[in-house]
N, C-alpha and C positions, 0 to 999 in steps of 0.2 A: 503493497501501501507505500504508496504517496504521497504527501501532499505538499503546497507548494502554497505560499502569497505574491502576489503579483510583483513583477519582477523591482517595479520604481521603491517598492518597499523591503524587500526582502535579497536583491542584486544577482537574483540566478540560486538564492540554496534553495538546496532540496530534501527533504523530512522523508528518508526511505525508514518502513518497515518491513521485514522478512520474517516471513511466517513457514514452515514449512508443512503440506498437510500430510501427512503420516501413518492418520489415524482417519477414524471412523465415527460419526455418531455426533454430538454436539458440542461443542471449545468454547472457553470462554480466553478472552486473551483480553492486555490490559498493555499496550503497547507506548512503552516512556521513554526509554530513549533512541536517536535518532539514529540509525546503522552507520555502524563503519569499515566491519572487517567484510561484510559481503558486499559491500557498495559496487567493486566492478569488476565482479567476478562476472555479470552479463550485459548484453551486448544488445541496447535497446533500439528501436524500429524509428529513421526519421518524423520528427525533429528533437530524436533525444538520445540519440544515439551517441559515443562520446568524442564523434568529429566535433561536435554539436554543440557540445557539452563539456564547461572548466573545470575540473573534478573539483576545486579547488575554492571551489565558488561559494559550494556546502559546510567546508570547512570553516571560512572567511568570515563566514556573513551568518543571520540565523533563519528559518522559518518563523511565521511573527503569526502562531499558536489565534491568537484574534485576530487578523486579518485571513486565513486560510480560503484562496478564491479558485484550488483546483485540488481534489481526491481524487486520485488514481489510481483505476487496480490494476495489477502487468500478471500474469502466470507466465513460470519458465520450466525447462524439463519435465513437460507435459508426455507422456508416454508416449511415442510412436501407433498409429493403428488400433489405440484405445479410446472408446466413449471414456470422460468423466464428469461428474459432477460435485457443485461447490455450492452449499445456501451460506449464502450469508448477511446475517439476524441485522439488528439496528449496527448501525457504525455511531459512537457516542464523541464529542471532546467532553472529559470528564476536566475537571480541575488538579492541579496536582496539589495538596495538600502540602505544605510544610511541616518540617517536624526536627525537635532537638532528640539527640542523640549523646548520651553521657555516661564517662568512662569505657569506651569501646575498649577489647581488647584481644589479642591474636594468640592462641595455641598450638604448638603444634610439637608432638605429643605425651609432654609431662612438664612441659617449657609455657609459661605465658610472662606477655605486657600488657602489660594496662597503661593507655594515655589517661592521664589524669585530665579532664576537658569536657566542658560539654559542646556541643557542637552544629549550629544548624543546618540546614539543608541548603545542600553546594558546597558549602565550605571541605578543606582536604589536609593532612597530615602529608607532607614529607616527612621521614621519617629517616636518620643514617646512622644515629650513635644516640649514646641514653643523653649525651648530652649538647646533640645537634639531632632537635625533633620541634620541627615549624608546622603553626596555623598556617594556615591562608583564605582570605574571600576566597566568593565564586567567581572572584572576578581576579586570583593569581593576588591580593596583595597580600603583603605580609598582613600577619595579625599581631603575634606575639610568640614566645618559646614556647617549649609544652615538656611538664614532666610528668617522667614515665615511673611507673611499676616494675618489678624485674629489669629479667635480661632479655634480651633476643633470643627467641628459641628459633636452635639450628636445626636446617633442612638434616634429616639421616638418608644411608643409603637407601634406596628403594623407595616404595609409597609412604607419602607426607600426607595428612590430615591436618585442613587445617581448617581450626574454627574462629571462627568470628563474634562476638559477646559485647553486643551494647544493652544499656540500660535507655529504655523508650519510652512515647507517650503511649498509652496504651489505646486501641482500638484501630489505630493505620500499618498496615501491612509496609514495615520500609526496603528501600532497595540501597545496597551499598557495595560501590564499585572497590575491589584489592586491586592493586597492583601491585606484584611480591618480585623482588628481583638478586637471585642470588647470586654472591659474589665467591671466589675463592675457588679450588680444582674442581673438576668435574667430581660430582656422585658418580659409581657405577656400583655398575649388581654385582 
């Protein structure tokens, strides 16, 4: 599903959401974040082809969701020679609810680190060490240094289960994005 605002407002930004239809019966989807990893895996017909679309417009500019003028539904990877049917129910624009998470923590195995902070929607942390942990606004503006409790969990050879926990507002379904980067020698099985 692709949403777009008029070009004079969003400068060519497009909001793509991909749903893999590998199921039967009814299923509910909440499409929040704009897709980024699947974005360039498909060639769209003119005038939406990669030749006429500058992909960085969708990175540099935002869809104005209060001024959407197009909602397009596209299908890809349909099976050759087979008939398929999809019933699409109501498509609704739901308000995004802001929330605060308190004392987020990451656990790997028996080790846990807690970030002693209250974070509002859109804020993000960058952790480099126990003495270099910073909180930023949704616009990337530095807010303050953060205290941590515990030590950074170490990845072990083989599979590692990463558990994220935080205190939050009741009744709100939270969404958190974690990016974990490992350092040091590669772990071998």
